[in-house]
N, C-alpha and C positions, 0 to 999 in steps of 0.2 A: 784367188791369189789377191793379196793386198797391194794395191798399187802406192797408196800415200800410208806409210807407216805413221808418221807425227799425226796425220788426220784420223787415221783408224785409232790409234791409241787415245785421242783426246774427247772421242766422242762414247756415249755411254752405251752398254752393250745392249743388243735387243733383247727383247722379251724372252727369257729361258736361256739365252745364251751364258749369263753369269753363272747358273746352276750348273750348267754342262762343263764350262770352265773349271768350277770347283771340284766337282765330282770326278774329272779325270786328273787333275793334279793331286787328288788323294791315291785314286786307283792304279795310276800308272800308267796305262795304255795312252797312246797318243789321241788326241782330240782331231780323228780323220777317219776317212773312208776306209774301209777293208784292204783296197788295191794299194793304197799308200803305204801301210803297216806290211802288207806281202812285200812290197818292193824294199823296203828298210830292211827286212829279213833276209831278202835276196843279195843286197847290198852289202850287209855287216854282219850277218850271220847272230842276230841277237832277236830273239823271240820277244815281241813285244806287246802281241795280244793279250787280252783276259785268260788268268788261269784261275785253277782253283785256290780259294782261301787256305790260310794255315800254313803250316812249315811243309817243308819239301820232305820228301820220303828218305829216309835213311839207308845209305847203300849197304848190301850186306845183310 
């Protein structure tokens, strides 16, 4: 957990963090551990994990 957002946002990211932020902003899943993502699914009913690339299959 970040205690001081102003300080956190004013600092340069640690080595490799910038790449992780960029990758997750493109692919969609939250940059977090699996436990947190599963808790979001339980609370909101939205699957946020990685999925197969490409269009969703058509029904019917």
